[in-house]
C-alpha positions in Angstrom: 107.1 75.3 68.9 111.3 74.9 70.1 112.6 76.8 72.8 116.0 76.8 74.7 118.1 76.0 71.2 115.7 73.5 70.2 116.3 71.5 73.3 113.0 72.0 74.2 109.7 71.2 72.5 106.0 72.5 72.6 102.6 73.5 72.4 101.2 77.1 72.2 97.7 78.5 72.0 96.6 81.5 71.6 98.3 84.4 70.2 101.7 85.4 70.1 101.7 88.5 71.6 99.1 87.5 74.2 100.4 87.6 78.0 101.7 84.2 78.4 101.6 81.3 80.9 104.1 77.8 80.8 102.8 75.0 81.4 104.1 72.1 82.6 103.0 68.2 82.8 103.1 65.9 85.1 105.7 62.5 84.8 106.2 60.1 81.6 103.3 63.0 80.3 103.6 65.8 77.8 102.6 68.9 76.4 99.7 67.2 75.2 99.2 67.3 79.0 97.2 70.6 79.0 95.1 70.1 74.7 92.3 70.6 76.3 92.7 73.2 79.1 94.8 75.2 77.0 92.9 76.3 73.9 89.7 76.7 76.8 92.0 79.2 79.1 93.8 80.8 76.0 89.6 81.6 74.6 87.9 82.8 77.9 91.0 84.7 79.5 92.8 86.6 76.1 95.7 84.7 77.1 99.0 82.1 75.1 99.8 78.7 77.1 102.8 77.5 76.3 103.1 74.1 77.4 106.5 72.7 77.7 107.7 69.0 77.2 110.1 68.5 79.9 113.3 67.5 78.8 113.3 63.2 78.1 109.3 63.9 77.4 107.8 63.9 74.3 109.8 65.8 71.3 112.3 67.2 73.6 115.5 65.7 74.0 116.9 62.9 75.8 119.5 63.7 79.2 123.1 63.9 77.7 124.8 61.4 79.2 124.5 57.6 81.8 122.6 60.0 84.7 118.8 60.5 85.9 116.4 62.9 86.1 116.0 65.2 89.0 113.3 67.1 89.9 115.1 70.8 90.2 117.0 69.9 86.9 113.4 70.9 85.4 113.3 74.5 86.7 116.4 74.8 83.6 113.7 73.9 81.3 110.9 76.8 82.6 114.0 79.2 82.5 115.3 78.6 79.2 111.9 78.4 78.5 111.2 81.8 80.3 114.2 82.8 78.8 113.9 81.9 75.4 110.2 83.6 75.5 111.8 87.0 76.0 109.8 86.9 79.8 111.4 88.3 83.4 108.1 86.6 84.4 104.9 84.2 84.3 101.9 83.0 85.5 102.4 78.7 86.0 100.6 76.1 84.9 101.8 73.1 86.2 100.5 69.7 87.0 101.4 66.3 88.6 105.1 66.4 88.2 105.4 69.5 87.2 103.4 71.4 90.2 106.5 70.2 91.8 108.8 71.8 90.0 106.7 74.8 90.2 106.9 75.0 93.8 110.7 74.6 93.7 111.0 77.8 91.8 108.5 79.4 92.7 110.4 79.3 96.2 114.4 79.7 94.5 113.0 81.9 92.3 109.8 83.3 93.3 110.8 86.7 90.8 110.2 84.3 88.3 107.1 83.4 88.7 104.0 85.7 89.0 101.6 82.9 89.9 100.7 79.0 90.4 97.9 77.3 89.2 98.2 74.1 90.4 96.6 70.6 88.9 96.7 67.5 91.9 99.8 68.6 92.3 101.7 70.4 95.0 104.9 69.9 96.3 107.8 66.5 95.8 107.4 63.2 96.3 109.8 63.2 99.5 111.9 60.4 101.1 112.2 60.2 105.4 115.6 61.0 105.9 115.6 57.8 108.1 114.7 56.0 104.4 117.6 57.5 102.3 120.3 54.2 102.6 116.8 52.8 100.6 116.1 55.4 98.3 120.0 55.3 97.5 120.5 51.4 96.7 116.9 51.8 94.3 118.3 54.7 92.6 122.2 53.1 92.6 120.4 49.9 91.3 118.4 51.1 88.3 122.0 53.2 86.8 124.1 50.2 86.7 122.0 48.2 84.6 121.7 47.8 81.0 118.9 50.7 79.7 115.6 49.3 78.2 115.0 49.7 74.9 112.3 51.6 74.1 108.6 50.1 73.8 107.1 49.5 70.5 103.3 49.0 69.6 101.8 47.4 66.2 99.4 50.4 66.4 98.4 53.6 68.6 95.0 51.3 70.1 97.7 48.7 71.8 99.8 52.4 73.0 97.0 53.6 74.1 95.8 49.9 76.3 99.1 49.5 77.9 99.4 53.4 79.5 95.8 53.5 80.9 97.3 49.3 81.8 100.1 50.7 83.4 98.9 54.5 84.8 100.7 54.6 88.3 97.4 56.2 88.9 93.8 56.0 87.0 93.2 56.7 83.1 91.1 56.1 81.3 92.0 55.5 77.3 89.8 58.3 75.9 92.4 61.1 79.0 95.2 59.2 77.6 95.0 59.2 74.2 96.6 63.0 73.4 99.5 61.6 76.1 100.5 58.9 74.0 99.5 60.4 70.2 102.8 63.3 71.8 104.9 60.6 73.0 104.9 57.8 69.9 107.3 58.4 66.8 105.6 56.3 63.2 108.8 53.6 62.2 109.8 52.6 58.2 108.1 48.8 59.3 104.4 49.9 60.4 106.0 49.8 63.9 105.5 52.8 66.7 108.0 53.4 69.3 107.0 55.4 72.3 109.3 58.9 72.2 110.4 58.4 76.1 113.6 58.7 78.0 113.2 55.0 79.7 115.8 56.1 82.4 112.1 58.9 83.9 111.4 55.9 85.3 114.2 55.0 87.2 114.2 55.6 90.7 115.7 59.2 92.5 118.8 58.1 94.2 118.3 61.1 96.5 114.4 62.8 97.3 113.9 66.2 99.2 112.3 64.8 103.0 109.1 66.2 104.4 110.4 69.3 105.9 112.4 70.3 102.7 109.0 70.8 100.7 107.3 72.1 103.9 110.3 74.6 103.8 110.3 75.4 100.4 106.0 75.6 100.3 106.8 78.4 102.8 108.5 80.5 101.2 106.5 81.1 98.3 104.6 83.7 98.1 102.4 85.0 94.5 99.0 83.6 94.8 98.6 79.9 94.8 95.3 78.1 92.8 95.6 74.2 93.7 93.2 72.3 91.9 92.2 69.1 92.9 90.0 65.8 91.6 88.2 64.3 94.4 89.9 60.9 93.7 93.3 62.6 92.8 96.1 61.6 94.6 96.2 65.2 96.9 92.7 65.0 99.2 93.5 63.6 102.3 96.5 61.6 102.1 99.0 61.7 105.1 101.3 65.0 105.1 99.0 66.5 102.4 97.0 69.0 105.4 100.4 70.4 106.0 101.4 71.2 103.1 98.4 73.0 102.3 98.5 74.9 105.4 102.3 76.2 104.6 101.7 77.7 101.5 100.9 81.4 102.6 98.5 82.2 99.8 96.8 79.0 98.6 92.5 78.9 97.7 92.0 75.3 97.2 88.9 74.2 94.8 88.7 70.5 94.8 86.2 69.6 91.8 85.0 65.8 89.9 87.5 64.4 88.1 90.9 62.2 88.8 94.0 62.9 88.7 93.7 63.8 84.8 90.8 66.2 85.3 92.2 68.7 83.4 92.5 65.9 80.7 89.6 64.4 81.1 86.3 65.4 78.0 84.0 65.2 80.6 85.9 67.0 83.7 87.2 70.1 82.0 85.3 72.7 81.6 84.5 72.8 85.0 88.4 73.5 85.4 89.0 75.9 82.4 86.0 78.2 84.0 87.7 77.4 87.8 91.1 78.4 86.5 88.8 81.9 85.1 86.9 82.5 87.8 90.4 83.2 90.4 92.4 85.3 87.4 89.9 87.3 87.0 89.6 87.5 90.8 92.7 87.8 91.2 93.4 91.1 88.3 90.4 93.1 90.7 92.0 92.5 94.0 
């Protein structure tokens, strides 16, 4: 699909007239993050899942100008997609960075968010106020360097291997493959090039503080399901307990799997079953 006057790309599963959920992927991922989970949800719940490529990711346009990407800017991608689909509000199915975007939108414009289903993500990456000068320095320096050329690979397998080796969280080749394949562009001479904008790797000059994230989470009033991976990035990490406590309507489920448990072939069924059971329970209330 193309949305927002062609600016955003998306993948869709389910009947076009079915109730629509928007799916929001993580940093450096794309809509294929939901390629194994979404068909299961569409079939079991009778819904349509529309998974976006955020700006700068996958097949979506890159940001105009020379600036970088800010987390809150992705809220406009979600709002533009809702408007293009003719939706006043919708459930948000969100992973990692996408969960941070979903939480900000649910806090700031709650009338546009029906419910949240968060996968191994809750709120945004933060910087303590005392660390602002150091973070600002990193962001400014990154934006002043020449923009890096998109990496190229001899074949798809080489690109998959590079993603596995360079991932910020552990991921195996079979889990990474859908993400990598959607993010590759074939060149005329047989090589493959990454589609994603190299500026996505720039350090953010400004981040929200821990207190600001807690305030945003505390403002969420819709139903929230948080599905964590036992080997994911949340768990009992410092600061996670206060975040979970801040959300009034949070239900937490911890399942076997890593950060991308919704894309792991051997874990996706359990993730789907958990989301379907929660959705059906919520409909009965």
